[in-house]
N, C-alpha and C positions, 0 to 999 in steps of 0.2 A: 723623759726618763734619762738618767745618766748613761752616757756611752762609755763602756769599759773596753780598754784595749790591752791585750796581753801579748807580749813577745816571748816566745819560747825558743830556747837554743839547745840543740842536741848534736853531739859528735859521735859517730860510729865508724871506727877505722877498720875493724875486722869482724864486726858483728852487727846486730840490728836491735838489740834489746833496749838501749837507751831511747832510740827514736820511737819504737813501738810503745814503750811505756809513756813517753811524752804524748804520743798521738792518742792513747787511751785516755789520758788525763784531759787533753784538749777537747776530745769528743764529749766527755761527761760535762765539762764546764759549759760548753756551747749548748748542750741540751738543757742545762739547769738555769742558766743566766740569760735572760732576754737582752737583746741589743748589745751583745758582746762580740767583739772581733778578736780573733786569735791568729797570729802570724807565727809560723814555725820556720826557724832557720835550721836546716839540716844538710849534711853531706852524705846521707845514706843513698847509695847508688840506685836502689830499687824503690825509692820513695813513691814514684809514680804508679806503682802497682797497687797502692792502697787507696781505699775510698776515704775521701775527706767529707766531713759533715758540713752543713751550711754554716757560714760565718767562720770557717777555718780554712786557711790556705797556707802555702809554704813557699819559701825561697830556697832554691837549691844552691849550696855552696860547692865550689870545686873540691873534689874528693882527695883524700890522703890515704896512704897505706903505710904499714910499718913492717920492718923486718925484725928478726930476733934482736933483742937488746933494745927494743923500743926506738929504733932509728926510723924516722919518718922520711917518706919521699912522696913526690907528687903522684897522684893516682891516675886520673884520666888525661891530664895535661902534660905535654912534653915541655915542661918548664923546670927551672931550678926551684927547689923547695921554698926559698925565701920569696920568690915572685908569686908562687901559688898562695902562700900564707898572706902576702900583702893583698892579693885580690880578695881573699876570704874576709880579711879585716875590713876592707873598704866596703864590701857588700853588706856586711853585718852592721857597720857604723851608719851607712847610708839608710839602710832599712830602719834602724832604730830612730834616727833623727827624723825621718819622714813619717814613720808610724806613730811616734810620740806615745809610747806605751805607758799605762799606769803601773803595770807590773811587768817585770822581766823575770822569767823562771828559767834557770839554767839546769839542764839535765846532762852535765858534762863535767869531767874532771877539771879542777882549777889549775892544774899544773901541766907542763908539757907544751908541745907545739910552739916552742920558742916564745913563750909568754903570750900566746894569742888571747887567752881568756882574760888575763890581767889587763891587757891593752884595751880590750873591748869594754871591760867593766870600768876602767878609768875614763874612757870616752863617755860612757853613759852617765857616770857620776858628775862629770864636768858639764856636759851639754844638756843633760836631762835630770837635774837634781831632784825633781819631784818623783821620779820613777823609783819604786821600791824594788829592790833586787833580792831574789830568793834563790837559794841553791837547793834543788831537790835531789835527794840521794836515796838509793835503796837501803834496805835494813842493815846490811854490812858492806863495807868497802874493801875488806881484805884483812889479813892477819894483823893484829895490832902492832907487833914489832915492825913489820914492813911499812905499814901506813904511817906510824909515828916517825920512823926514820926518814921517809920520803917527805912528809910534811915539814919536818924540821929543816931538812936540806933545802927545800924549795920555798920556805917561808910561807907556807899555806896558812898557818895560824894568823900571821899578819894580814894576809889577803882577806881572810874571813872577817877579821876585826874591822878592816878599813872599808870594804866594799859591800858586805852583805847586811841586809836588814833582817833576814830570817834564814834559817836552815830547816828545810822540811825533810824529815826522815820518814820514808814510806815503810815504816816498820813499827815495832812496839818496844818501849824501853825495858819491859820485863823480859823480853826475849834477848835483846842486845842493846846495852846502854852505851851509845857511841861516845857520849861525853866522858864517861869513865874509862872505857876501853882505849880510846884514842887520846887520852890526857888533854882534853880540850879545856882551856882556861875558863874560869867561871864567867867572865864577861861575854865570851863567845858562847858558852854552854847555855846562857840565858836566851840566846837567839833560836835555840832548837825547839821545833814543834814536831812531835810524833803524830803522824796522821793515822797510823794503823796501816795494815796491808791493803792492797788494792784489789777489790773484787773484780773478777773477769766478767765480761758481758755474758748474759744468758743467750743461748742460741737454740733455734728450733732443730728438729731432727732432719727433715727434708730428705733429699736424695742421697745424702752422705751415708746414711745407714745402709742403703742398697749397695753402695760401692764396697763397703768393708765387711758386710755381713751376707754371706751367700744364702740362697734359699734353703729351707729346711731347718735343722737344729742349729741354734746359735752357739758357735764356739766362742771361748774367751778371746778377746781382742787385746793384743799387746802392742802398745804404741812406743816406738823407739824414736825419740826426737833429740837431735844434737844441737838445738838452738839455732844459731846462725850457721853452724857447720864448720866454722873456721878451725876449731880444735876437736872436731867430732869423729875423725876417721877411726881412731883406735877403738872407740865404743862400738861403732857399727861393724868394724872389722871383726871384733871378738864375738859380737852377736851372731854374725853370719857363720863364723867358725863353729859356734855352738849349734846352730841349725844344721850345718853340713855334717857334723859328727853324730847327729841324732839317730841316723840309721834308717829312720822312717819318718813320714810326714808328721810334723808336730801336731798336737791336739788343739792348738790355738792358731788364730789368724794373726800374722805379723803385719804391722803397718810401719814402714820405715820412712822417716822424713829427714834427709841429711842436713837441710839448711842451705840457703842460696849462696853462702860464702865459702862452701867447701870447694877446694881446688878441683878443676875440671877433670884432671887425670885421676884423682882419688875417687871422685864421684862415679866416673865411668867404670873403674875397676869394681867398685861395690855394686853398681847397677847390674853389671854382667853376671856377677855371682848370684845376686838376688833373683834374677830372671830364671835361673836354673833350679830354683827351689819352689816347692809347692806352698800354697797358702801364704805367699809373701807379696805385699803391695809396696812398691818403691816409688817415692817422690823426692825430687830435689827441693821443691818449694811448693807450698799450698796455702791458699787463702782460707782454707777450711780447718785450720788447726784446732779451733775451739770445738767444732763438731767432732773431730777425731777424739779429742780429750773426753768429750761428753760420752761417747760410745765405747771408749776403751775400758777394759777391766783392770789394766795395769799400765802405768806410765814408767818408762825407763828414760831418764834424762840426765843432764850434766849438772843439775842443781842451780840453774839460772833463776833469777828472781821472778821473771814473768811466768815461767813454767810452773814454779811452785805456787804462785798465786792461783793459777788455773787448777792445780791439784787440790788446793784448799777449797776453791769455789765449788768444784764439782765433787768433792769428797772421794777422791780416787786413791787407790793404793799406788805407791810410787817407790821406785828404786833410783837412788842418785849415784851416778858414777862421775864425779868431777874430775877434771884434768888438773895436773900440776902446772899452773900458770900464774906466777906472781902477779898481783898480791894474794892470790889464792882465795878470792872471795867466794867462789863456788864451793870450794872445799870447806871453808869455815861455815857457810850457810848450811851445807849438807850435814855437817857434824852437829850443828845446833838443832836442826830439825829432827835428826835421828834421836838425840837426847830427849826431845819432846815427845817422841813416839809417833811422829807424823810420817816418817819415811824410813826405809832401810837404806844404808849407804854401803857401797863397795869402794874401799880406798883405792886410788889410782895405782898405787904400788902393788895392789893385789888383783888388779884387773887381768883376768885370763878368761878364756872361753868357758872353762869348767866352773870357775867361781861365779861368773855371771850367770851361766846356765842354771846352777843350783839355786841361786836366789830367785830366778824367774820361775823355775818349776815349782818351788815351794810356794811362791805367791799365787801362781795360777791354780795350784791344787787346793789352796785355801780359798774357798769361794766367799768366805765371810767378808763383809765390808770392812775397810780400814776404820779403826775407831778414832775418827777425827773430831767427833762432836765436842769432847771436853777441850781439845786443843783450840777449836774455833771459838768456843765460849770465852776462853781466856784472851783470845786475840780476834776480836770481831773484824770482819773485812769491811770496815767503814771508811777506808782511806779516801776514796773519791768524794764522798759526801762531806767529809771533814775538810777536804781541800776547798770545796766550793764555799763552805761556811767561813773558812779562813780568808778567802778572797773577798767575800762580802765585807768582812770586818776591816781588812787592810785597805780596801778601796773606798770605804765609806758607804757602800750600798746598804748595809744594815741600818745605819743611822738615817740614810736618805729615805728608805722605805718606812722606817718608823715614823719619821716626820710626816710622810704622806698619809699614813694611817690615822694620824692625830689631827689632820686638817679637816 
């Protein structure tokens, strides 16, 4: 049987969404395709905390961090930025040349990092001309005016035309048409393949229910998740203010997960306040987020792609409170999902303890399930399966197996 090798590349400077999405895709591919080897290149600092399935492994790149204004600097290494970037490129190029992938799937912006991605793609094109290069992106990348401006300035359209065989959008054209909204020229737009949204894995109940649901009557469970936590302080701060002003214990159980990237000082301040409140469970990081989502009655989040896929998968009520952080992809996604009737949104300029509390109380008091059925019927969560079928087509596995069946 043909051996299929897939190289996946992901960069997360202040979050973990890109790498977690990449790992979800890799896990599904490995489960569905026999004799498939997947190598993930990532700089996520906590990558070792996650479980990797059989036939999937990773190479950890030196980390980077950025300050306001998108100025990058070396993360863990005490080196000049250029030296750190050079090490990253050498590792990536060596891994690609040795691994000899049939497909390379990039879960990373094409610009920034002093041209890191362009240099790696140029290397792959020259040294591995048979390798098909795919850029995998979430449903929205940011507000169109900002994305178009950045792409024109950084010559992204030319990069897409020169290096990419396909662009996979993990979304639906009817929800957000990237080719139209981002003014993608026709020759490049022809490379776009909409996979649909990515269904989250199903999880069992297990001991998690005992942790968040006390004995006796089951109170509603409100899950507050700030994604990576890098920009989540304001959301959780206002949520705690709402609880502190309540005057008496809330009628619901609060489960707060700050995210591992929240600054230690901010996390400590929030944790100290949370510990003084009844019916509040506080975590910085948890491997059991899907179990929490499954058992929650309401999800309060920042509008990240992965979290909203979990909301759709489990049919949960959700309130999105995105932060203002250019290119404002969380804000745009939240606005789109609110128009579709899938979530309620609180604009970041209107974020106060009172406004947030009113939305939460209204959602908790309304025990009716969120009417997501029509939304899901229009946007089936078939992205992972469609990715597998696309890989079979691009790698020749479909043709190969068809020939085997006819022998």
